[in-house]
C-alpha positions in Angstrom: 135.1 121.9 27.0 137.0 125.2 27.4 138.0 127.0 30.6 135.0 129.4 30.3 132.6 126.5 30.5 134.5 124.9 33.3 134.4 128.1 35.4 130.7 128.4 34.7 130.2 124.9 36.1 132.5 125.6 39.1 130.5 128.8 40.0 127.3 126.8 39.7 128.7 124.2 42.1 129.8 127.0 44.6 126.4 128.7 44.5 124.7 125.4 44.9 126.8 124.6 48.0 126.1 128.1 49.3 122.3 127.8 48.9 122.2 124.3 50.4 124.3 125.1 53.5 123.5 128.8 54.1 119.9 128.0 53.2 119.3 126.0 56.3 121.2 128.6 58.3 118.8 131.2 57.2 115.9 128.9 57.7 116.9 128.1 61.3 117.3 131.8 62.0 113.9 132.6 60.6 112.3 129.8 62.6 113.4 131.5 65.8 110.5 134.0 65.3 107.9 133.7 68.0 109.7 130.9 69.9 110.4 131.0 73.7 114.0 131.8 74.8 115.0 128.3 75.6 114.0 127.0 72.2 115.7 129.9 70.4 118.8 129.0 72.3 118.6 125.4 71.1 118.2 126.6 67.5 121.3 128.9 67.8 123.2 126.0 69.3 122.2 123.8 66.4 123.9 126.0 63.8 126.4 127.8 66.1 129.4 125.6 65.2 128.8 125.6 61.4 127.2 128.9 60.3 130.5 130.7 59.8 131.9 127.8 57.7 128.8 127.9 55.6 129.5 131.6 54.8 132.7 130.5 53.2 130.7 129.3 50.2 129.3 132.7 49.5 132.7 134.4 49.8 134.3 131.8 47.6 131.5 132.0 45.0 131.8 135.8 45.0 135.6 135.7 44.7 135.4 133.1 41.9 132.9 135.3 40.0 135.2 138.3 40.4 138.3 136.5 39.2 136.7 134.5 36.4 134.0 136.9 35.1 135.0 140.4 36.4 132.6 142.3 34.1 129.7 140.3 35.7 131.0 141.1 39.2 131.2 144.8 38.3 127.8 145.0 36.6 126.1 142.9 39.2 127.3 145.1 42.1 126.2 148.3 40.3 122.8 146.8 39.5 122.1 145.4 43.0 124.0 148.0 44.9 121.3 149.0 47.4 120.1 145.4 47.8 123.6 144.2 48.4 124.2 147.0 50.9 121.1 145.9 52.8 122.2 142.3 52.6 125.6 143.1 53.9 124.1 145.1 56.8 121.9 142.2 57.7 124.8 139.7 57.5 127.0 141.9 59.8 124.2 142.1 62.4 123.7 138.3 62.1 127.4 137.5 62.6 127.8 139.9 65.5 124.6 138.5 67.1 126.0 134.9 67.2 129.1 136.2 69.0 127.4 138.6 71.5 124.0 137.0 72.4 125.6 134.8 75.1 127.8 137.4 76.7 125.1 138.5 79.1 122.0 136.6 80.3 119.7 139.6 80.6 116.5 138.9 78.7 116.5 142.2 76.8 120.1 141.6 75.7 119.4 138.1 74.4 116.1 139.1 72.8 117.8 142.0 70.8 120.5 139.7 69.4 118.0 137.0 68.6 115.9 139.5 66.6 119.2 140.4 64.8 119.7 136.8 63.8 116.1 136.7 62.6 116.5 139.9 60.6 119.9 138.8 59.3 118.4 135.5 58.1 115.1 136.8 56.5 116.6 139.8 54.5 119.3 137.8 52.7 116.9 135.0 51.9 114.5 137.4 50.4 117.1 139.4 48.5 118.8 136.3 47.0 115.4 135.2 45.6 114.9 138.7 44.1 118.4 138.8 42.7 118.3 135.3 41.1 114.9 136.0 39.5 116.2 139.3 38.0 119.2 137.5 36.6 116.8 135.2 34.7 114.2 137.9 33.9 116.8 140.4 32.7 117.9 143.8 33.9 118.5 147.1 32.0 122.1 146.6 30.8 123.4 148.7 28.0 126.0 148.0 25.3 128.8 149.2 27.7 127.7 146.6 30.4 126.3 149.4 32.6 123.0 149.2 34.5 120.8 152.0 33.4 117.6 151.2 35.4 116.5 152.1 38.9 116.1 150.1 42.1 112.4 149.9 41.7 112.8 148.3 38.3 114.2 145.2 40.2 111.0 144.9 42.3 108.7 143.4 39.7 105.9 141.0 40.8 107.9 138.1 39.4 111.0 139.1 41.4 109.1 139.5 44.6 107.5 136.1 44.1 111.0 134.7 43.7 112.0 136.3 47.0 109.0 134.9 48.8 109.6 131.5 47.3 113.3 131.6 48.5 112.2 132.6 52.0 109.7 129.7 52.3 112.1 127.2 50.7 114.9 128.2 53.1 112.6 128.2 56.1 111.4 124.7 55.1 115.0 123.5 54.6 116.1 125.0 58.0 113.2 123.3 59.8 114.2 120.0 58.3 117.7 120.6 59.5 116.3 121.0 63.0 114.6 117.7 62.7 118.0 116.0 62.7 119.6 118.3 65.3 117.0 118.7 68.1 116.6 116.0 70.8 113.6 117.3 72.7 110.7 115.0 71.7 108.0 117.6 72.3 109.7 120.3 70.2 110.7 117.7 67.6 107.0 116.7 67.1 106.0 120.4 66.7 108.8 121.0 64.2 107.6 118.0 62.1 104.2 119.5 61.8 105.7 122.9 61.0 107.9 121.3 58.3 104.9 119.8 56.7 103.0 123.1 56.6 106.0 124.9 55.3 106.6 122.3 52.6 103.0 122.7 51.3 103.4 126.5 51.4 106.7 126.2 49.5 105.0 124.1 46.8 102.3 126.7 46.4 104.8 129.5 46.2 106.8 127.4 43.7 103.8 127.0 41.4 103.0 130.7 41.5 106.6 131.6 40.9 107.0 129.2 38.1 103.9 130.6 36.4 105.2 134.1 36.7 108.7 133.1 35.6 107.3 131.2 32.6 105.6 134.4 31.5 108.5 136.8 32.2 111.6 134.7 31.4 112.8 131.9 29.1 113.4 129.5 32.0 111.3 126.8 30.3 112.9 127.1 26.9 115.3 124.1 27.5 114.1 120.6 28.2 117.0 120.0 30.5 115.9 122.9 32.7 112.3 121.6 32.9 113.7 118.2 34.0 115.8 119.8 36.8 112.8 121.9 38.0 110.6 118.9 37.9 113.1 117.0 40.0 113.2 119.8 42.5 109.4 119.7 42.9 109.5 115.9 43.3 112.2 116.4 46.0 110.0 118.9 47.9 107.1 116.4 47.8 109.5 113.7 49.1 110.7 116.0 51.9 107.1 116.7 53.0 106.5 112.9 53.0 109.6 112.5 55.2 108.4 115.1 57.6 105.0 113.6 57.8 106.4 110.1 58.6 108.7 111.5 61.2 111.9 110.7 59.3 114.0 113.9 59.7 116.9 112.5 57.7 114.7 111.8 54.6 113.1 115.3 55.0 116.5 117.1 55.1 118.1 115.0 52.4 115.2 115.6 50.1 115.0 119.4 50.7 118.8 119.4 50.1 118.2 117.7 46.7 115.4 120.2 46.0 117.8 123.2 46.4 120.5 121.4 44.3 118.1 120.7 41.4 116.6 124.2 41.6 120.0 125.9 41.5 121.3 123.8 38.7 118.1 124.4 36.8 118.5 128.2 37.2 122.1 128.1 36.0 121.2 125.7 33.2 118.5 128.1 32.0 121.0 131.0 32.0 123.9 129.2 30.2 125.9 130.5 28.5 124.6 133.9 29.8 125.4 135.2 33.2 123.3 138.4 33.2 120.5 138.9 30.8 120.0 142.3 29.3 116.3 143.3 29.1 117.2 146.0 26.6 118.8 144.0 23.9 119.6 140.2 24.0 123.0 140.8 22.4 124.0 143.1 25.3 123.7 140.2 27.8 126.9 139.2 29.7 127.9 135.7 28.9 130.9 133.4 29.7 132.9 134.8 26.9 132.4 138.6 26.7 132.6 138.9 30.5 135.5 136.5 31.2 139.0 137.1 32.3 141.9 136.3 30.1 142.7 132.6 29.3 145.9 132.9 31.3 144.0 134.1 34.4 141.4 131.3 34.0 144.2 128.7 33.7 146.0 129.9 36.9 142.7 130.0 38.8 141.9 126.4 37.6 145.1 125.2 39.2 144.2 127.1 42.5 140.7 125.6 42.5 142.0 122.1 42.1 144.0 122.6 45.3 141.7 124.7 47.5 138.2 123.4 46.7 138.9 119.9 48.0 140.3 121.5 51.2 137.0 123.4 51.7 135.0 120.2 51.1 137.2 118.3 53.6 136.7 121.0 56.2 133.0 121.0 55.7 132.8 117.2 56.1 135.0 117.3 59.2 133.1 120.1 60.9 129.7 118.5 60.4 131.1 115.1 61.6 132.5 116.7 64.8 129.2 118.5 65.6 126.8 115.9 64.5 125.2 115.3 68.0 121.7 116.4 68.7 121.1 119.5 70.8 119.4 118.9 74.2 117.8 121.5 76.5 120.7 120.8 78.9 123.2 121.9 76.3 121.9 125.4 76.3 123.6 128.1 78.3 123.0 131.9 78.3 126.1 132.9 80.0 
């Protein structure tokens, strides 16, 4: 196994961690929609201590992609420039909202920042689904690794279905996270019913997306990919069963596995490619023609061996410290 393959695996791990951890962050933010102020405050309190740590996985994944496969980083940013700008704007509003919503207790102030959290959770979830689908479906990349299409070319029905699927999956995952964080029995029972409905909606969106992806991409060309996707469907079903039985831990653990299997399946379908060219298959960016020099990859491997375990230890410690359930008495607006 050469360094190029090792870094493809490492980036897969980083994006898997990002989608699992930031996925329930986005989901909790979206679940604030239509909720009364005291419940929204409990939801914010549930993810307040960990949301910024979860963002580290996106930054690390982006940094690793830039260092290991710089041509992919450059082409991806030019391809998804407008989408990434909108995502960055949403994430900035979301981050600021977490810091400012509790500075004053005026209802209009809190409502505005809560809406910012909802907006900053929905938009990235949607755009990540669109982006991942386009990576599989292929984009207009020429022989010089330049994107020659338009923004509207990225909004195919298949890509939009992928975005909707990601929104529902993250909302489902976030609701399951709340099942293990909320202490209020009445709210907890309501969330269990919401989780079951979202799980069934996610399964329906998965079927529609899989049908579109099977027509537009080669995602089902590898048996191993089919196995991973099948395992993700089984995990979603197990998560629905956990929510129905009132077992929040089973529901959250299963939705976590669903995202893990789904992400690994996506990257397995791509391998050894990183960005597929819809113009000519040989113009696709892969782990060899888009990679840094072997010396760079070797130095980065040494750094990863040091810092990735530190990030993992930090994540474990932070979730252990803030593992207690959130009660209505914990909430403060000032």
